[in-house]
C-alpha positions as CSV (number, residue, x, y, z in Angstrom):
1,X,-15.5,0.2,-5.9
2,X,-12.9,1.1,-8.5
3,X,-11.6,-2.3,-9.5
4,X,-11.8,-5.9,-8.5
5,X,-10.2,-9.1,-9.7
6,X,-10.1,-12.5,-8.2
7,X,-7.1,-11.7,-6.1
8,X,-7.5,-8.0,-5.4
9,X,-9.9,-5.1,-4.8
10,X,-8.8,-1.4,-5.1
11,X,-11.1,1.4,-3.9
12,X,-11.1,4.8,-2.3
13,X,-12.7,5.2,1.2
14,X,-13.9,8.7,1.7
15,X,-14.2,8.3,5.5
16,X,-10.5,7.7,6.0
17,X,-9.5,9.6,2.9
18,X,-7.3,6.7,1.7
19,X,-7.0,4.2,-1.0
20,X,-7.5,0.6,0.2
21,X,-5.9,-2.4,-1.6
22,X,-7.2,-5.8,-0.5
23,X,-5.1,-8.7,-1.7
24,X,-5.9,-12.4,-1.2
25,X,-4.1,-15.4,-2.6
26,X,-1.6,-15.6,-5.4
27,X,-1.3,-12.9,-8.1
28,X,0.7,-13.3,-11.3
29,X,3.3,-10.6,-11.9
30,X,1.0,-9.0,-14.4
31,X,-2.0,-8.9,-12.0
32,X,0.2,-7.6,-9.2
33,X,1.5,-4.7,-11.3
34,X,-1.9,-4.0,-12.7
35,X,-3.5,-3.8,-9.3
36,X,-0.6,-1.7,-8.0
37,X,-1.0,0.8,-10.9
38,X,-4.8,0.9,-10.3
39,X,-4.0,1.9,-6.7
40,X,-1.8,4.7,-7.9
41,X,-4.4,5.9,-10.4
42,X,-7.0,5.9,-7.7
43,X,-4.7,7.8,-5.3
44,X,-4.1,10.5,-8.0
45,X,-7.8,10.7,-9.0
46,X,-8.8,11.4,-5.4
47,X,-5.8,13.6,-4.6
48,X,-5.0,11.2,-1.7
49,X,-1.7,10.5,0.0
50,X,-2.5,7.5,2.1
51,X,-2.8,3.8,1.3
52,X,-3.9,0.8,3.3
53,X,-2.5,-2.5,1.9
54,X,-4.5,-5.3,3.4
55,X,-2.3,-8.3,2.4
56,X,-3.1,-10.8,5.2
57,X,-4.1,-13.4,2.6
58,X,-1.5,-12.6,-0.1
59,X,0.8,-15.5,-0.7
60,X,3.8,-14.1,-2.6
61,X,5.5,-11.1,-4.1
62,X,8.1,-12.2,-6.6
63,X,11.6,-10.9,-6.5
64,X,11.3,-9.1,-9.9
65,X,8.1,-7.4,-8.6
66,X,9.9,-6.4,-5.4
67,X,12.7,-4.8,-7.4
68,X,10.1,-3.1,-9.6
69,X,8.4,-1.7,-6.5
70,X,11.6,-0.3,-5.1
71,X,13.2,1.1,-8.2
72,X,10.3,2.1,-10.5
73,X,6.9,2.2,-8.8
74,X,7.5,3.7,-5.3
75,X,9.7,6.6,-6.6
76,X,6.9,7.4,-9.1
77,X,4.1,7.0,-6.5
78,X,6.0,9.4,-4.1
79,X,6.2,12.0,-6.9
80,X,2.4,11.7,-7.3
81,X,1.9,12.3,-3.6
82,X,2.0,9.0,-1.8
83,X,3.2,9.7,1.8
84,X,1.9,6.9,4.1
85,X,1.3,3.2,3.7
86,X,-0.3,1.1,6.4
87,X,0.1,-2.6,5.8
88,X,-1.7,-5.4,7.5
89,X,0.7,-8.2,8.4
90,X,0.5,-11.1,6.0
91,X,0.1,-14.7,7.1
92,X,2.6,-15.9,4.5
93,X,6.2,-15.9,5.7
94,X,7.4,-15.2,2.2
95,X,5.2,-12.2,1.8
96,X,6.2,-10.9,5.2
97,X,9.9,-11.1,4.2
98,X,9.2,-9.4,0.9
99,X,7.2,-6.4,2.3
100,X,9.7,-5.9,5.1
101,X,12.6,-5.9,2.6
102,X,10.7,-3.3,0.4
103,X,10.0,-1.2,3.5
104,X,13.6,-1.4,4.6
105,X,14.8,-0.1,1.3
106,X,12.4,2.8,1.2
107,X,13.5,6.4,1.9
108,X,11.8,7.0,5.2
109,X,12.0,10.8,4.8
110,X,9.7,10.5,1.7
111,X,7.4,7.6,2.6
112,X,6.3,6.3,5.9
113,X,5.4,2.6,6.0
114,X,4.0,0.8,9.1
115,X,2.7,-2.7,9.8
116,X,-0.5,-3.6,11.7
117,X,-2.5,-6.6,12.8
118,X,-5.8,-5.4,11.3
119,X,-7.5,-2.6,9.3
120,X,-8.8,-0.8,12.4
121,X,-5.2,-0.2,13.7
122,X,-4.0,0.7,10.2
123,X,-6.8,3.4,9.8
124,X,-6.1,4.7,13.3
125,X,-2.5,5.2,12.5
126,X,-3.2,7.0,9.2
127,X,-5.6,9.4,11.0
128,X,-3.1,10.0,13.8
129,X,-0.3,10.7,11.2
130,X,-2.5,13.1,9.3
131,X,-3.4,14.9,12.6
132,X,0.2,15.1,13.5
133,X,1.2,16.8,10.2
134,X,-1.8,19.2,10.3
135,X,-0.9,20.3,13.9
136,X,2.8,20.7,12.9
137,X,2.1,23.0,10.0
């Protein structure tokens, strides 16, 4: 495991070749950004391009953090190789609205984001996407 806090765990899973972020509960803006940066550092360290964001239990992403993701973090993450993000659907209505808004504003030609009911579906999609790109090359 790379890093764990009370509200998040960030680690690389060799089997699926992706970084997994597990979020639960409320994170302050500082913790949210710290965890997100740790995810990117883990992605870079493992030369990965896929992330699973397990956010079922996450309670909120503040407006300033949403803006930071769209304008600062995601463009930088894409430059470092982020290509696919699989997100487990959150229970919180406010988190659901936030991640859908972030996804809507993302350049789909540079980053593919999809939503799933569970980790199994998310991992399957990431494997299918990778196979598609390998076959297409």
